C-alpha positions as CSV (number, residue, x, y, z in Angstrom):
1,M,-57.8,17.7,26.4
2,R,-59.4,16.6,23.1
3,T,-57.1,19.0,21.2
4,V,-54.1,17.5,22.8
5,I,-55.3,14.0,21.9
6,H,-55.8,15.1,18.3
7,R,-52.3,16.6,18.1
8,V,-50.8,13.4,19.5
9,S,-52.7,11.3,17.0
10,W,-51.6,13.4,14.1
11,S,-48.0,13.2,15.4
12,L,-48.2,9.4,15.7
13,A,-49.7,9.2,12.2
14,F,-46.9,11.4,10.8
15,L,-44.3,9.3,12.5
16,V,-45.8,6.1,11.0
17,V,-45.9,7.6,7.6
18,S,-42.3,8.8,7.9
19,V,-41.1,5.4,9.0
20,A,-43.0,3.7,6.2
21,S,-41.7,6.1,3.6
22,R,-38.1,5.6,4.8
23,A,-38.7,1.8,4.6
24,D,-40.0,2.2,1.1
25,E,-37.0,4.4,0.2
26,A,-34.5,1.9,1.6
27,N,-33.8,-1.1,-0.6
28,P,-35.7,-4.1,0.8
29,V,-34.2,-7.6,0.9
30,V,-35.9,-10.6,-0.6
31,I,-34.8,-14.0,0.7
32,W,-35.8,-16.9,-1.5
33,P,-36.4,-20.2,0.2
34,T,-33.3,-22.5,0.4
35,L,-32.8,-24.7,-2.7
36,T,-30.9,-27.8,-3.3
37,P,-28.4,-28.9,-4.7
38,A,-25.8,-26.2,-4.4
39,G,-25.8,-25.6,-8.1
40,D,-22.0,-25.3,-8.5
41,S,-21.7,-28.1,-11.0
42,A,-23.8,-29.7,-13.7
43,G,-26.0,-32.6,-12.5
44,P,-29.1,-34.5,-13.3
45,L,-31.2,-32.7,-10.6
46,A,-32.4,-29.1,-11.2
47,L,-32.5,-26.6,-8.3
48,H,-35.6,-27.3,-6.2
49,R,-36.9,-27.1,-2.7
50,P,-36.1,-30.1,-0.5
51,L,-38.6,-32.9,-1.1
52,D,-40.5,-34.9,1.5
53,T,-38.1,-37.7,0.9
54,E,-35.2,-35.4,1.8
55,K,-36.0,-35.0,5.4
56,A,-32.5,-34.0,6.6
57,L,-32.1,-31.4,3.9
58,G,-35.6,-30.1,4.6
59,T,-34.9,-29.6,8.3
60,R,-31.6,-27.8,7.6
61,A,-33.3,-25.6,4.9
62,Q,-36.1,-24.6,7.3
63,E,-33.5,-23.7,9.9
64,L,-31.5,-21.7,7.4
65,D,-34.6,-19.8,6.1
66,T,-35.6,-18.8,9.7
67,T,-32.1,-17.8,10.7
68,L,-31.6,-15.6,7.6
69,R,-34.9,-13.9,7.9
70,D,-34.5,-13.1,11.5
71,A,-31.0,-11.7,10.9
72,I,-32.0,-9.3,8.2
73,Q,-33.4,-6.7,10.5
74,D,-30.5,-7.0,12.9
75,L,-28.2,-6.1,9.9
76,G,-30.2,-2.9,9.3
77,F,-32.2,-4.1,6.3
78,T,-36.0,-4.4,5.7
79,L,-37.3,-7.8,4.9
80,Y,-39.8,-8.0,2.0
81,V,-42.1,-10.7,3.4
82,A,-44.6,-10.8,0.5
83,E,-42.4,-13.1,-1.6
84,A,-43.3,-16.7,-2.4
85,G,-39.9,-17.4,-3.9
86,P,-38.9,-18.9,-7.2
87,S,-40.7,-21.6,-9.0
88,G,-39.0,-24.6,-10.4
89,T,-37.8,-22.6,-13.4
90,Q,-37.1,-19.2,-11.7
91,A,-33.8,-20.0,-10.0
92,R,-31.6,-19.0,-12.9
93,D,-29.1,-16.1,-12.7
94,T,-31.1,-14.0,-15.1
95,E,-34.2,-14.4,-12.9
96,I,-32.3,-13.2,-9.9
97,L,-31.0,-10.2,-11.7
98,A,-34.5,-9.4,-13.0
99,R,-36.0,-9.6,-9.5
100,A,-33.3,-7.4,-8.1
101,A,-34.2,-4.7,-10.7
102,R,-37.8,-4.6,-9.5
103,G,-39.3,-3.2,-6.3
104,G,-39.0,0.3,-4.9
105,R,-37.1,3.2,-6.4
106,G,-33.7,1.6,-6.2
107,G,-34.5,-2.1,-6.7
108,T,-34.3,-5.0,-4.3
109,W,-31.6,-7.1,-2.7
110,V,-32.1,-10.8,-3.7
111,V,-30.7,-13.6,-1.5
112,S,-30.8,-17.2,-2.8
113,P,-29.2,-19.7,-0.3
114,R,-28.5,-23.3,-1.5
115,I,-27.3,-26.3,0.4
116,E,-26.2,-29.8,-0.6
117,Q,-25.3,-32.7,1.7
118,V,-21.8,-33.9,1.0
119,H,-21.4,-36.4,3.9
120,S,-23.5,-37.5,6.8
121,N,-22.6,-34.4,8.9
122,T,-21.1,-32.1,6.2
123,Y,-23.0,-29.7,3.9
124,L,-21.9,-27.5,1.0
125,L,-23.3,-24.0,1.6
126,R,-23.7,-21.6,-1.4
127,M,-25.0,-18.1,-1.0
128,V,-25.9,-16.0,-4.1
129,V,-26.8,-12.4,-3.6
130,S,-27.6,-9.7,-6.2
131,P,-27.5,-6.0,-5.3
132,P,-30.4,-3.8,-6.3
133,R,-30.5,-2.8,-10.0
134,S,-27.2,-4.4,-10.7
135,Q,-25.8,-6.9,-13.2
136,E,-23.5,-8.4,-10.5
137,L,-23.9,-11.6,-8.7
138,R,-22.0,-12.1,-5.4
139,V,-21.3,-15.7,-4.5
140,R,-19.8,-17.4,-1.4
141,V,-19.2,-21.1,-1.2
142,E,-18.0,-23.1,1.8
143,T,-18.1,-26.6,3.1
144,V,-19.3,-26.5,6.7
145,A,-20.3,-28.9,9.4
146,A,-24.0,-29.3,10.2
147,A,-23.6,-27.6,13.6
148,N,-22.0,-24.5,12.1
149,L,-24.4,-24.2,9.1
150,S,-26.5,-21.3,10.4
151,V,-23.5,-19.4,11.9
152,R,-21.5,-19.5,8.6
153,A,-24.6,-18.6,6.6
154,L,-24.9,-15.4,8.7
155,V,-21.3,-14.5,8.2
156,M,-21.5,-15.0,4.5
157,L,-24.8,-13.0,4.3
158,R,-23.2,-10.0,6.1
159,Q,-20.2,-10.0,3.8
160,L,-22.4,-10.2,0.7
161,L,-24.8,-7.4,1.7
162,R,-22.1,-4.7,1.8
163,P,-23.1,-1.7,-0.3
164,E,-19.8,-1.4,-2.3
165,S,-19.2,-3.8,-5.1
166,A,-16.3,-6.1,-5.6
167,A,-15.1,-3.9,-8.5
168,A,-15.1,-0.9,-6.3
169,R,-13.1,-2.7,-3.6
170,A,-10.6,-3.9,-6.2
171,E,-10.1,-0.3,-7.4
172,A,-9.6,1.1,-3.9
173,P,-5.8,0.4,-3.7
174,A,-5.3,1.9,-7.1
175,R,-6.8,5.2,-5.9
176,V,-4.3,5.3,-3.0
177,E,-1.2,4.9,-5.0
178,P,-1.1,8.4,-6.6
179,I,-1.3,9.9,-3.1
180,A,1.8,8.1,-2.0
181,S,3.6,9.0,-5.2
182,T,3.0,12.7,-4.6
183,V,5.4,12.7,-1.6
184,E,8.4,14.8,-2.5
185,R,11.9,14.5,-1.1
186,P,13.2,17.5,0.9
187,R,14.8,20.4,-1.0
188,S,18.6,20.5,-0.9
189,A,18.9,17.1,0.8
190,G,22.7,17.2,0.3
191,R,23.1,20.4,2.3
192,A,24.9,18.7,5.2
193,I,27.3,16.8,2.9
194,L,28.2,20.0,1.0
195,A,28.7,21.9,4.2
196,I,31.0,19.3,5.7
197,N,33.2,19.0,2.6
198,A,33.2,22.8,2.1
199,A,34.3,23.3,5.7
200,A,37.1,20.8,5.4
201,F,38.2,22.2,2.0
202,G,38.1,25.8,3.4
203,G,40.3,24.8,6.3
204,A,42.8,23.0,4.0
205,L,43.0,26.1,1.8
206,A,43.7,28.3,4.9
207,Y,46.4,25.9,6.0
208,G,48.0,26.0,2.5
209,M,47.9,29.8,2.5
210,Q,49.6,29.9,5.9
211,R,52.3,27.5,4.8
212,A,52.8,29.3,1.4
213,S,53.4,32.5,3.3
214,G,56.3,30.9,5.1
215,S,54.8,31.7,8.6
216,D,54.9,29.2,11.4
217,D,53.2,31.4,13.9
218,P,50.1,29.6,15.4
219,R,48.6,32.9,16.2
220,V,48.1,33.3,12.4
221,L,47.3,29.6,11.7
222,Y,44.3,29.2,14.0
223,P,42.5,32.4,12.9
224,L,43.0,31.4,9.3
225,L,41.7,27.9,9.9
226,T,38.6,29.4,11.6
227,L,38.1,31.9,8.8
228,G,38.5,29.2,6.0
229,T,36.2,26.8,7.7
230,G,33.5,29.5,8.3
231,V,33.8,30.7,4.7
232,G,33.4,27.1,3.4
233,I,30.3,26.5,5.6
234,A,28.7,29.9,4.7
235,S,29.3,29.2,1.0
236,A,27.7,25.8,1.2
237,L,24.7,27.1,3.0
238,L,24.2,29.9,0.4
239,V,24.6,27.5,-2.5
240,S,22.1,25.0,-1.0
241,E,19.6,27.8,-0.3
242,E,19.8,29.1,-3.8
243,W,19.8,25.8,-5.7
244,D,18.4,22.3,-5.0
245,V,21.6,20.4,-4.0
246,T,21.1,16.6,-3.9
247,P,23.5,14.3,-2.2
248,G,24.8,13.2,-5.6
249,N,25.5,16.8,-6.5
250,A,27.3,17.4,-3.2
251,W,29.5,14.4,-3.5
252,F,30.2,15.2,-7.2
253,L,31.5,18.7,-6.1
254,A,33.5,17.1,-3.4
255,A,35.2,14.8,-6.0
256,G,36.2,17.8,-8.0
257,A,37.6,19.6,-5.0
258,W,39.6,16.8,-3.3
259,W,40.9,14.9,-6.4
260,G,41.7,18.2,-8.1
261,A,43.7,19.3,-5.1
262,S,45.4,16.0,-4.8
263,A,46.4,16.1,-8.5
264,G,47.9,19.5,-8.1
265,I,49.9,18.6,-5.0
266,L,51.2,15.4,-6.6
267,V,52.2,17.0,-9.9
268,A,54.0,19.8,-8.0
269,G,55.8,17.2,-5.9
270,G,56.8,15.2,-8.9
271,Q,58.1,18.3,-10.6
272,H,60.1,19.2,-7.5
273,V,58.6,22.6,-7.2
274,E,60.7,24.7,-4.8
275,P,60.2,26.1,-2.3
276,S,58.1,23.1,-1.1
277,E,55.5,25.5,0.4
278,D,54.5,26.5,-3.1
279,R,53.1,23.1,-3.7
280,Y,50.1,24.0,-1.5
281,G,49.3,26.7,-4.0
282,W,49.3,24.1,-6.8
283,G,46.9,22.0,-4.7
284,A,44.6,25.0,-4.2
285,A,44.7,25.8,-7.9
286,G,43.8,22.2,-8.7
287,G,41.0,22.1,-6.2
288,F,39.5,25.3,-7.5
289,L,39.8,24.0,-11.1
290,G,38.1,20.7,-10.1
291,V,35.2,22.6,-8.4
292,G,34.9,24.8,-11.4
293,L,34.6,21.9,-13.8
294,A,32.2,20.1,-11.6
295,T,30.0,23.2,-11.3
296,V,29.9,23.5,-15.1
297,A,28.8,19.8,-15.4
298,L,26.1,20.4,-12.8
299,V,24.7,23.4,-14.7
300,G,23.3,21.1,-17.4
301,Y,23.0,17.7,-15.6
302,R,21.7,16.4,-12.4
303,M,24.0,13.9,-10.7
304,E,22.7,11.0,-8.7
305,D,24.6,8.8,-6.2
306,G,26.0,6.5,-8.9
307,E,27.5,9.4,-11.0
308,A,29.1,10.9,-7.8
309,V,30.7,7.6,-7.0
310,L,31.8,7.3,-10.6
311,A,33.7,10.7,-10.3
312,H,35.5,9.6,-7.1
313,S,36.3,6.2,-8.8
314,G,37.8,8.0,-11.8
315,G,40.2,9.9,-9.6
316,A,41.3,6.8,-7.6
317,V,41.6,4.5,-10.6
318,G,43.3,7.2,-12.6
319,M,45.9,7.7,-9.8
320,L,46.5,4.0,-9.7
321,F,47.0,3.7,-13.5
322,G,49.1,6.8,-13.7
323,G,51.4,5.6,-10.9
324,L,51.8,2.1,-12.4
325,G,52.4,3.7,-15.9
326,E,55.2,5.9,-14.6
327,L,56.9,3.1,-12.7
328,A,56.6,0.8,-15.8
329,F,58.1,3.5,-18.0
330,R,61.1,4.0,-15.7
331,G,61.5,0.3,-14.8
332,V,61.8,0.9,-11.1
333,T,59.8,0.3,-7.9
334,D,61.8,2.1,-5.3
335,R,60.3,5.6,-5.8
336,T,56.9,7.3,-5.4
337,P,55.5,8.1,-8.9
338,Q,54.0,11.5,-7.9
339,T,53.9,12.9,-11.4
340,G,52.2,9.9,-12.9
341,M,49.8,9.7,-10.0
342,G,48.9,13.4,-10.3
343,Y,48.3,13.4,-14.0
344,G,46.5,10.1,-13.7
345,A,44.2,11.5,-11.0
346,A,43.5,14.6,-13.1
347,I,42.8,12.6,-16.3
348,G,40.7,10.1,-14.5
349,L,38.6,12.7,-12.7
350,V,37.9,14.7,-15.9
351,S,37.1,11.5,-17.9
352,A,34.8,10.1,-15.2
353,G,33.1,13.5,-14.8
354,F,32.4,13.7,-18.5
355,L,31.2,10.1,-18.5
356,A,28.8,10.9,-15.6
357,T,27.1,13.4,-17.9
358,R,26.4,10.8,-20.5
359,V,25.4,7.6,-18.6
360,R,23.4,6.6,-15.6
361,T,24.8,4.0,-13.3
362,S,24.5,2.7,-9.7
363,P,27.0,3.0,-6.8
364,S,27.1,-0.8,-6.5
365,R,28.2,-1.3,-10.1
366,V,30.9,1.3,-9.8
367,L,32.3,-0.2,-6.6
368,L,32.2,-3.7,-8.1
369,V,34.1,-2.5,-11.2
370,D,36.7,-0.9,-8.8
371,L,36.9,-4.2,-7.0
372,G,37.6,-5.9,-10.2
373,V,40.3,-3.5,-11.1
374,G,42.1,-4.1,-7.8
375,L,41.7,-7.9,-7.9
376,G,42.9,-7.9,-11.6
377,A,46.0,-5.9,-10.6
378,L,46.8,-8.4,-7.8
379,A,46.2,-11.3,-10.1
380,G,48.5,-9.8,-12.8
381,A,51.2,-9.1,-10.2
382,A,51.0,-12.6,-8.9
383,A,51.2,-14.2,-12.3
384,A,54.2,-12.1,-13.4
385,S,56.0,-12.3,-10.1
386,P,58.7,-14.7,-11.4
387,L,60.0,-11.8,-13.5
388,V,61.2,-10.0,-10.4
389,F,62.7,-13.0,-8.6
390,D,66.5,-13.3,-8.0
391,Q,68.0,-10.3,-9.8
392,P,65.3,-8.1,-11.4
393,T,66.5,-5.9,-14.3
394,E,64.9,-2.7,-15.6
395,G,63.3,-4.7,-18.4
396,R,61.8,-7.3,-16.1
397,T,60.5,-4.8,-13.7
398,S,58.8,-2.9,-16.6
399,A,57.3,-6.1,-17.8
400,W,56.1,-7.0,-14.3
401,L,54.5,-3.6,-13.9
402,G,53.0,-3.8,-17.4
403,V,51.4,-7.2,-16.6
404,T,50.0,-5.8,-13.4
405,L,48.6,-2.8,-15.2
406,G,47.1,-5.1,-17.9
407,G,45.6,-7.3,-15.1
408,A,43.9,-4.2,-13.6
409,V,42.4,-3.3,-17.0
410,A,41.2,-6.8,-17.6
411,G,39.7,-7.1,-14.2
412,G,37.8,-3.9,-14.6
413,A,36.6,-5.0,-18.1
414,V,35.4,-8.3,-16.7
415,S,33.6,-6.7,-13.8
416,W,31.9,-4.2,-16.1
417,W,30.7,-7.0,-18.3
418,L,29.4,-9.1,-15.4
419,T,27.5,-6.1,-14.0
420,R,26.1,-5.0,-17.4
421,S,22.5,-5.9,-16.4
422,M,22.5,-4.0,-13.1
423,T,19.9,-1.2,-13.1
424,V,20.3,2.3,-11.7
425,E,18.9,1.0,-8.4
426,G,21.6,-1.6,-8.2
427,R,19.4,-4.7,-8.7
428,A,20.6,-7.4,-11.1
429,H,18.1,-9.0,-13.4
430,R,20.3,-11.6,-15.2
431,G,23.1,-11.8,-12.7
432,A,25.6,-9.9,-10.6
433,P,28.7,-10.6,-8.4
434,I,28.2,-10.9,-4.7
435,V,30.8,-9.5,-2.3
436,G,30.5,-10.0,1.4
437,V,28.2,-12.6,3.0
438,I,27.6,-15.4,0.6
439,G,26.2,-18.0,3.0
440,Q,26.1,-19.2,6.5
441,S,27.4,-22.2,8.5
442,A,25.7,-24.0,11.4
443,T,27.7,-24.3,14.6
444,P,26.8,-25.4,18.1
445,W,26.6,-21.8,19.1
446,G,24.3,-20.8,16.2
447,T,24.8,-19.8,12.6
448,V,27.9,-17.8,11.5
449,P,28.2,-15.8,8.2
450,A,30.5,-17.0,5.5
451,Y,32.3,-14.3,3.6
452,G,33.6,-14.4,0.1
453,L,33.1,-13.6,-3.6
454,G,30.4,-15.2,-5.7
455,Y,28.0,-14.7,-8.6
456,S,24.3,-14.8,-8.4
457,G,21.9,-14.9,-11.3
458,V,21.4,-16.6,-14.6
459,L,24.3,-16.9,-17.0
460,E,23.3,-16.5,-20.7
C-alpha cells in the first residue's frame, strides 16, 4: 500500500512539473491596468490610472481589468499575475515592446487597455497589444456605449491575441495567386470545332466529286457523303491528337477551307467553265489551297480568336470589294459579279491571313470594323443615289458604285481609328463604339432595352 502511495505521489509531482513546464514554455500574457485618456491624440494629460476624482472612469477601469484578466485563461493563455503594471512614465510604446521581449523563452504578450469618457454614457476604448519578442504593436480603437464596454473589449482582445501578424495576413492572398495561375487550359480545346468543319468540308468534297463524275445515282452519292464525312472527322481527330489545336487555330483552318472553296467556285462560274460540273473541282482545289496556306501560317504562329475572325473577315470584305469593283468597272448592276467576288475573296483571305501573323487583335474590334465597312457602304450608296435616278447611264452607275465602294473604305477606316485603343481582350481604355443595347426605358410593365449605335469613353 505504501509503495502504491509513493508511486501516486511521484506521478502527481511529475504531472505538476509537466504542467508548470508547459506553462513556462507557453508565452504568458501581461495585462497592465487600464489607463486614461485613450492616448490617440496629443493632450495636456499624460497616461495615468484613473484618479480618485475620476470615479466613473475608475469604476469602468476596474470592471475592464477584472473582465480581461478572467477571460485570458478562457482564451487558452496563461496570465502573468506578478505584474504591477507601468508607472507614470512606462506607458510609452517603447516600454511595451521592451516588456514583450522579456519573460520566458519566447517573450511575453503585453496588453495595455485605455479608456476615455467621450459623453456621459459613451467611452472611447483603445486596446494596444504587443506580441512576444516583436517590434509590432496591434491597436484597436472603438467608440462604445458604457453597457457594451466589457463585451467589446473581449472581442478586441481576442482579435489582437491571434498568433499571426498583420503582415502575414496581408501576404496570405499573394501566396494563393500563383496557385490559381498554374491552372492550364485543356489540350486541343478546338478539337470539336475542327471536327465539325472537317466533317462538313469532307461531305462537300464528296458531293463535288460525285457531281464532277456526271453521276446522279443516289446509291453512289450517299456512300461518298458518308466516306467524305468520316475521313474529315478522322483527319481532324488525328491532327488534334498530334498537335495542340486551339479554337483560334481551328477557325483559322476553317477560314482557309471555306473561303478558298468559295473563291474557286466563284471564279469558275465567272469564267463560264464548262461543263458546269467541273466548277466543283475548282472549288475543291481552292479549298485545299486555302487549307494548305493556313497550315503553313500555323506552323510558325499561334492564332487566337481575334486572328481567326480576321481571316474570315478578310474573305467576306474581299468578296464585297471585289464584287463592287467589277460592277463599277462594267457600269452595270443587273448581273452577278462572280469573277470579282471570287478574286476578291481570295485576295482578302490571303491578305488577312498574312496580317494575322503580324498583329494581335480582338474579335470585337474586327467585327466593329466590318460593321463600319457595311455602314459606310450604305451611307455612300444613299449619298450617291441621285446618280441612278431617272435614266441611269453606264457612267452614272459606275460613279454610284465607286462612291459606294469609297464609303465602305471610309467606314472601315473610321471604325479602325475609333477602336484603336481596344486591347486583345476587347476592352477599351480611351473609348470604343457600342453596338446593341445602349440604354433602357422605364415603362408601366418594367424596363425595356434601347438598341442603337453609340460611343463610350473619353475622346482625346
